[in-house]
N, CA, C and O of each residue as an XYZ file, in Angstrom:
568
protein
N     139.720    189.000    128.030
C     139.318    188.631    129.380
C     139.787    187.214    129.669
O     139.907    186.393    128.760
N     140.051    186.936    130.931
C     140.592    185.627    131.259
C     139.526    184.668    131.800
O     138.368    185.031    132.006
N     139.966    183.451    132.015
C     139.058    182.393    132.451
C     138.398    182.712    133.795
O     137.206    182.461    133.975
N     139.161    183.259    134.731
C     138.604    183.542    136.053
C     137.520    184.611    136.004
O     136.570    184.568    136.787
N     137.652    185.560    135.099
C     136.619    186.578    134.928
C     135.298    185.917    134.533
O     134.260    186.194    135.135
N     135.332    185.048    133.528
C     134.114    184.384    133.062
C     133.597    183.376    134.092
O     132.391    183.167    134.226
N     134.529    182.759    134.811
C     134.118    181.851    135.878
C     133.335    182.634    136.942
O     132.315    182.155    137.436
N     133.807    183.829    137.290
C     133.112    184.661    138.283
C     131.712    185.035    137.812
O     130.763    185.036    138.597
N     131.591    185.350    136.537
C     130.260    185.648    135.987
C     129.375    184.401    136.099
O     128.213    184.490    136.495
N     129.931    183.255    135.750
C     129.186    182.004    135.877
C     128.764    181.735    137.308
O     127.654    181.268    137.563
N     129.661    182.036    138.244
C     129.351    181.863    139.663
C     128.152    182.714    140.077
O     127.244    182.241    140.761
N     128.165    183.980    139.649
C     127.045    184.862    139.981
C     125.738    184.333    139.398
O     124.706    184.336    140.069
N     125.785    183.886    138.162
C     124.585    183.348    137.511
C     124.141    182.055    138.184
O     122.944    181.821    138.349
N     125.092    181.220    138.570
C     124.797    179.959    139.250
C     124.102    180.251    140.579
O     123.080    179.645    140.900
N     124.663    181.179    141.346
C     124.127    181.513    142.660
C     122.696    182.028    142.577
O     121.881    181.768    143.462
N     122.397    182.762    141.506
C     121.051    183.310    141.340
C     120.141    182.380    140.525
O     119.021    182.738    140.161
N     120.654    181.191    140.257
C     119.899    180.138    139.566
C     119.491    180.520    138.145
O     118.444    180.098    137.654
N     120.314    181.308    137.505
C     120.162    181.603    136.073
C     121.018    180.579    135.332
O     122.123    180.872    134.876
N     120.473    179.374    135.229
C     121.245    178.209    134.793
C     121.825    178.357    133.390
O     123.003    178.067    133.177
N     121.021    178.799    132.440
C     121.503    178.903    131.057
C     122.636    179.923    130.948
O     123.635    179.680    130.271
N     122.477    181.054    131.613
C     123.513    182.072    131.589
C     124.790    181.579    132.260
O     125.896    181.881    131.813
N     124.624    180.818    133.336
C     125.789    180.247    134.025
C     126.533    179.293    133.100
O     127.762    179.319    133.041
N     125.798    178.452    132.379
C     126.430    177.509    131.456
C     127.254    178.262    130.418
O     128.390    177.884    130.132
N     126.688    179.321    129.856
C     127.410    180.092    128.834
C     128.708    180.676    129.391
O     129.752    180.615    128.742
N     128.636    181.239    130.591
C     129.836    181.823    131.199
C     130.855    180.738    131.546
O     132.055    180.926    131.343
N     130.385    179.603    132.070
C     131.296    178.513    132.408
C     131.964    177.939    131.157
O     133.150    177.610    131.178
N     131.201    177.822    130.070
C     131.791    177.328    128.820
C     132.900    178.254    128.342
O     133.952    177.792    127.902
N     132.667    179.569    128.428
C     133.681    180.542    128.020
C     134.909    180.427    128.920
O     136.040    180.453    128.436
N     134.690    180.301    130.219
C     135.806    180.153    131.162
C     136.603    178.892    130.864
O     137.833    178.895    130.912
N     135.894    177.822    130.559
C     136.567    176.556    130.255
C     137.387    176.677    128.969
O     138.514    176.187    128.898
N     136.821    177.328    127.963
C     137.553    177.529    126.705
C     138.825    178.329    126.936
O     139.862    178.039    126.338
N     138.749    179.336    127.802
C     139.895    180.213    128.039
C     140.916    179.621    129.013
O     142.063    180.067    129.058
N     140.505    178.621    129.787
C     141.407    178.087    130.814
C     142.497    177.196    130.241
O     143.528    176.992    130.883
N     142.287    176.667    129.057
C     143.293    175.781    128.480
C     143.452    174.521    129.302
O     142.570    174.155    130.079
N     144.571    173.869    129.127
C     144.824    172.620    129.844
C     145.558    172.836    131.160
O     145.797    171.886    131.905
N     145.916    174.087    131.446
C     146.729    174.375    132.624
C     145.958    174.272    133.930
O     146.557    174.051    134.983
N     144.666    174.425    133.881
C     143.868    174.608    135.079
C     142.891    173.459    135.261
O     141.679    173.671    135.234
N     143.394    172.252    135.445
C     142.496    171.102    135.479
C     141.527    171.142    136.659
O     140.388    170.697    136.522
N     141.947    171.662    137.813
C     141.015    171.713    138.944
C     139.890    172.707    138.671
O     138.743    172.452    139.038
N     140.199    173.831    138.034
C     139.155    174.778    137.656
C     138.232    174.166    136.608
O     137.012    174.305    136.697
N     138.799    173.501    135.632
C     137.994    172.867    134.587
C     137.081    171.798    135.183
O     135.928    171.668    134.772
N     137.589    171.037    136.144
C     136.768    170.015    136.797
C     135.594    170.658    137.527
O     134.464    170.179    137.431
N     135.856    171.740    138.256
C     134.790    172.417    138.986
C     133.768    173.011    138.014
O     132.567    172.996    138.281
N     134.250    173.529    136.899
C     133.340    174.056    135.871
C     132.454    172.940    135.325
O     131.243    173.119    135.193
N     133.042    171.797    135.009
C     132.247    170.671    134.503
C     131.189    170.247    135.518
O     130.060    169.921    135.150
N     131.557    170.253    136.784
C     130.617    169.877    137.838
C     129.467    170.878    137.925
O     128.302    170.489    138.002
N     129.801    172.162    137.911
C     128.762    173.184    138.020
C     127.875    173.203    136.778
O     126.673    173.447    136.875
N     128.461    172.949    135.625
C     127.646    172.874    134.408
C     126.664    171.708    134.509
O     125.524    171.817    134.056
N     127.092    170.608    135.093
C     126.209    169.462    135.280
C     125.048    169.847    136.201
O     123.901    169.491    135.931
N     125.337    170.569    137.280
C     124.275    171.016    138.178
C     123.327    171.985    137.476
O     122.121    171.962    137.721
N     123.865    172.834    136.606
C     123.012    173.748    135.834
C     122.031    172.957    134.971
O     120.857    173.311    134.869
N     122.516    171.897    134.361
C     121.640    171.054    133.535
C     120.527    170.455    134.387
O     119.381    170.358    133.947
N     120.871    170.057    135.607
C     119.848    169.551    136.527
C     118.838    170.650    136.838
O     117.634    170.399    136.875
N     119.330    171.865    137.061
C     118.455    172.987    137.355
C     117.504    173.301    136.214
O     116.380    173.753    136.435
N     117.959    173.060    135.003
C     117.119    173.277    133.827
C     116.183    172.097    133.548
O     115.347    172.160    132.647
N     116.329    171.026    134.324
C     115.513    169.833    134.122
C     115.899    169.054    132.873
O     115.080    168.322    132.317
N     117.121    169.205    132.440
C     117.609    168.531    131.226
C     118.232    167.196    131.630
O     119.453    167.047    131.673
N     117.355    166.226    131.925
C     117.786    164.949    132.480
C     118.799    164.214    131.603
O     119.808    163.721    132.108
N     118.543    164.137    130.303
C     119.447    163.400    129.420
C     120.820    164.052    129.371
O     121.837    163.361    129.420
N     120.856    165.372    129.274
C     122.128    166.083    129.231
C     122.852    165.984    130.573
O     124.076    165.863    130.621
N     122.080    166.035    131.664
C     122.656    165.849    133.001
C     123.336    164.486    133.076
O     124.492    164.379    133.482
N     122.601    163.446    132.677
C     123.156    162.091    132.733
C     124.389    161.952    131.843
O     125.357    161.282    132.205
N     124.342    162.590    130.679
C     125.476    162.512    129.751
C     126.722    163.173    130.351
O     127.806    162.590    130.317
N     126.576    164.367    130.892
C     127.734    165.043    131.485
C     128.192    164.326    132.752
O     129.392    164.255    133.020
N     127.255    163.796    133.532
C     127.627    163.025    134.720
C     128.454    161.804    134.318
O     129.441    161.483    134.980
N     128.068    161.131    133.258
C     128.828    159.971    132.779
C     130.236    160.367    132.346
O     131.200    159.649    132.611
N     130.345    161.505    131.682
C     131.669    162.003    131.266
C     132.512    162.328    132.496
O     133.692    161.986    132.559
N     131.894    162.992    133.473
C     132.616    163.343    134.703
C     133.094    162.099    135.435
O     134.221    162.060    135.927
N     132.243    161.086    135.507
C     132.621    159.850    136.196
C     133.706    159.107    135.428
O     134.628    158.557    136.029
N     133.601    159.088    134.102
C     134.590    158.395    133.271
C     135.964    159.064    133.356
O     136.990    158.414    133.152
N     135.978    160.365    133.657
C     137.252    161.076    133.778
C     138.076    160.517    134.941
O     139.304    160.606    134.949
N     137.376    159.942    135.919
C     138.032    159.297    137.057
C     139.049    160.237    137.716
O     140.195    159.866    137.974
N     138.589    161.464    137.979
C     139.458    162.449    138.609
C     138.885    162.829    139.967
O     138.014    163.695    140.057
N     139.360    162.200    140.996
C     139.120    162.500    142.395
C     137.837    163.209    142.743
O     136.760    162.614    142.748
N     137.963    164.498    143.038
C     136.818    165.276    143.524
C     135.711    165.372    142.486
O     134.534    165.298    142.838
N     136.061    165.534    141.222
C     135.040    165.602    140.170
C     134.195    164.332    140.176
O     132.967    164.408    140.147
N     134.824    163.191    140.212
C     134.088    161.919    140.206
C     133.282    161.744    141.488
O     132.118    161.346    141.441
N     133.893    162.037    142.628
C     133.207    161.850    143.904
C     131.980    162.735    144.045
O     130.904    162.260    144.408
N     132.140    164.010    143.760
C     130.998    164.920    143.898
C     129.950    164.695    142.817
O     128.766    164.952    143.037
N     130.373    164.219    141.656
C     129.393    163.843    140.628
C     128.540    162.688    141.127
O     127.323    162.688    140.937
N     129.171    161.695    141.770
C     128.406    160.572    142.334
C     127.395    161.072    143.358
O     126.241    160.643    143.355
N     127.823    161.973    144.229
C     126.915    162.503    145.253
C     125.767    163.271    144.602
O     124.612    163.104    144.994
N     126.072    164.104    143.618
C     125.024    164.881    142.946
C     124.032    163.969    142.238
O     122.829    164.228    142.251
N     124.531    162.906    141.623
C     123.624    161.948    140.966
C     122.672    161.326    141.979
O     121.486    161.155    141.698
N     123.186    160.989    143.149
C     122.343    160.403    144.200
C     121.278    161.412    144.654
O     120.103    161.068    144.782
N     121.701    162.656    144.896
C     120.729    163.693    145.270
C     119.688    163.863    144.174
O     118.492    163.934    144.455
N     120.139    163.929    142.930
C     119.243    164.161    141.796
C     118.218    163.031    141.666
O     117.080    163.250    141.252
N     118.643    161.827    142.026
C     117.749    160.666    141.974
C     116.842    160.587    143.195
O     115.999    159.695    143.288
N     117.014    161.527    144.140
C     116.186    161.525    145.339
C     116.715    160.650    146.455
O     116.017    160.416    147.441
N     117.937    160.162    146.316
C     118.537    159.298    147.323
C     119.481    160.117    148.204
O     120.702    160.025    148.078
N     118.898    160.918    149.095
C     119.696    161.801    149.941
C     120.657    161.018    150.839
O     121.809    161.417    151.010
N     120.191    159.909    151.409
C     121.078    159.143    152.299
C     122.256    158.553    151.515
O     123.376    158.510    152.024
N     122.014    158.106    150.300
C     123.112    157.598    149.463
C     124.100    158.695    149.131
O     125.309    158.466    149.110
N     123.585    159.891    148.871
C     124.454    161.040    148.576
C     125.311    161.376    149.785
O     126.503    161.651    149.651
N     124.706    161.355    150.961
C     125.462    161.686    152.178
C     126.516    160.623    152.483
O     127.564    160.936    153.048
N     126.248    159.377    152.117
C     127.265    158.330    152.269
C     128.464    158.624    151.364
O     129.614    158.484    151.779
N     128.185    159.031    150.132
C     129.265    159.391    149.206
C     130.045    160.570    149.773
O     131.276    160.566    149.742
N     129.348    161.576    150.288
C     130.012    162.743    150.864
C     130.869    162.367    152.069
O     131.952    162.922    152.258
N     130.391    161.428    152.884
C     131.179    160.977    154.038
C     132.455    160.269    153.572
O     133.515    160.421    154.179
N     132.344    159.507    152.504
C     133.527    158.841    151.948
C     134.527    159.865    151.442
O     135.726    159.748    151.695
N     134.034    160.872    150.724
C     134.923    161.933    150.240
C     135.625    162.603    151.416
O     136.829    162.851    151.369
N     134.867    162.893    152.468
C     135.442    163.558    153.639
C     136.519    162.702    154.289
O     137.518    163.235    154.773
N     136.338    161.395    154.308
C     137.352    160.523    154.910
C     138.610    160.443    154.039
O     139.714    160.268    154.554
N     138.439    160.571    152.731
C     139.579    160.513    151.809
C     140.278    161.871    151.733
O     141.503    161.945    151.640
N     139.483    162.941    151.774
C     140.005    164.313    151.673
C     139.565    165.066    152.934
O     138.561    165.778    152.905
N     140.300    164.916    154.030
C     139.868    165.530    155.286
C     140.000    167.055    155.304
O     139.393    167.706    156.154
N     140.764    167.628    154.401
C     140.962    169.078    154.369
C     139.709    169.761    153.832
O     139.392    169.661    152.647
N     139.001    170.458    154.724
C     137.734    171.111    154.362
C     137.926    172.194    153.307
O     137.022    172.445    152.510
N     139.085    172.837    153.293
C     139.331    173.892    152.307
C     139.356    173.340    150.887
O     138.943    174.016    149.944
N     139.835    172.129    150.740
C     139.876    171.496    149.410
C     138.469    171.125    148.967
O     138.129    171.251    147.790
N     137.652    170.668    149.911
C     136.282    170.253    149.587
C     135.324    171.431    149.445
O     134.275    171.303    148.813
N     135.672    172.571    150.026
C     134.749    173.706    150.140
C     134.104    174.141    148.825
O     132.882    174.282    148.791
N     134.852    174.363    147.740
C     134.175    174.855    146.529
C     133.132    173.876    145.988
O     132.114    174.283    145.429
N     133.398    172.601    146.160
C     132.479    171.570    145.671
C     131.229    171.524    146.529
O     130.115    171.451    146.010
N     131.410    171.567    147.834
C     130.270    171.508    148.742
C     129.458    172.797    148.692
O     128.235    172.769    148.827
N     130.138    173.927    148.498
C     129.415    175.188    148.340
C     128.539    175.150    147.095
O     127.407    175.634    147.110
N     129.067    174.574    146.017
C     128.279    174.471    144.779
C     127.024    173.643    145.019
O     125.937    174.008    144.571
N     127.178    172.525    145.727
C     126.019    171.675    145.986
C     125.006    172.385    146.884
O     123.799    172.293    146.660
N     125.498    173.086    147.891
C     124.598    173.808    148.801
C     123.902    174.960    148.068
O     122.704    175.180    148.249
N     124.657    175.697    147.237
C     124.053    176.787    146.469
C     122.992    176.264    145.508
O     121.989    176.930    145.249
N     123.224    175.073    144.987
C     122.242    174.475    144.093
C     120.954    174.141    144.843
O     119.858    174.185    144.284
N     121.115    173.805    146.122
C     119.937    173.514    146.931
C     119.966    172.176    147.626
O     119.005    171.806    148.300
N     121.060    171.438    147.475
C     121.157    170.155    148.168
C     121.529    170.380    149.625
O     122.390    171.206    149.928
N     120.884    169.647    150.528
C     121.185    169.713    151.948
C     122.246    168.667    152.238
O     121.991    167.467    152.134
N     123.441    169.126    152.603
C     124.574    168.220    152.733
C     124.628    167.497    154.062
O     125.178    166.398    154.136
N     124.074    168.079    155.117
C     124.109    167.448    156.432
C     122.767    166.791    156.716
O     121.728    167.203    156.202
N     122.818    165.779    157.530
C     121.592    165.115    157.940
C     120.966    165.947    159.052
O     121.395    165.873    160.204
N     119.970    166.723    158.715
C     119.371    167.651    159.671
C     118.576    166.971    160.772
O     118.299    167.587    161.801
N     118.207    165.720    160.577
C     117.414    165.038    161.594
C     118.184    164.954    162.904
O     117.600    165.075    163.981
N     119.484    164.748    162.814
C     120.286    164.633    164.027
C     120.415    165.978    164.728
O     120.567    166.026    165.948
N     120.359    167.059    163.981
C     120.560    168.390    164.546
C     119.264    169.031    165.038
O     119.306    170.008    165.786
N     118.131    168.504    164.633
C     116.866    169.129    164.995
C     116.537    168.867    166.464
O     116.768    167.779    166.992
N     115.997    169.888    167.095
C     115.515    169.742    168.463
C     114.040    170.091    168.465
O     113.600    170.983    167.741
N     113.301    169.398    169.264
C     111.884    169.714    169.332
C     111.687    170.884    170.280
O     112.331    170.968    171.325
N     110.809    171.765    169.910
C     110.502    172.924    170.759
C     109.674    172.460    171.946
O     108.852    171.552    171.821
N     109.890    173.082    173.095
C     109.076    172.680    174.250
C     107.612    173.027    174.003
O     107.298    174.036    173.372
N     106.739    172.193    174.500
C     105.307    172.443    174.318
C     104.828    173.465    175.339
O     105.523    173.776    176.306
N     103.634    173.976    175.105
C     103.051    174.947    176.042
C     102.792    174.329    177.407
O     102.754    175.035    178.415
N     102.615    173.015    177.442
C     102.374    172.343    178.718
C     103.593    172.474    179.624
O     103.473    172.548    180.847
N     104.795    172.502    178.983
C     106.017    172.614    179.768
C     106.249    174.030    180.287
O     107.095    174.244    181.155
N     105.503    174.994    179.759
C     105.680    176.393    180.147
C     104.403    176.907    180.791
O     103.568    177.501    180.109
N     104.233    176.689    182.107
C     102.979    177.103    182.758
C     102.795    178.599    182.772
O     101.790    179.093    183.284
């Protein structure tokens, strides 16, 4: 079986929040991907980091986040920074990082797998306060 097969299994497990199973599938996909698929490997490392967060494994999360940041590879580093901010409860800081990524990488298709992973994990990527509208009160509807 190839790397994409195991990555797909990991994706299904990730989406259903079966974090440990997702990690196992992602590790297998990473082992099978070799050095040819650095963008896939980066996305796998990112999703594995989110799985660790989902499992509440703070030390392992921090360790993998540090490795991801030290790799200094574009999207992996940027989205790792945003995830760390979200994980620390600093949503506005995370959204600032995401805005910076968007200004550097304006192509939404390139950003999509990373942002989908964050949204599937449960992070709210947009500032909903600006989008919220208050419902009219009963006083306004005689």
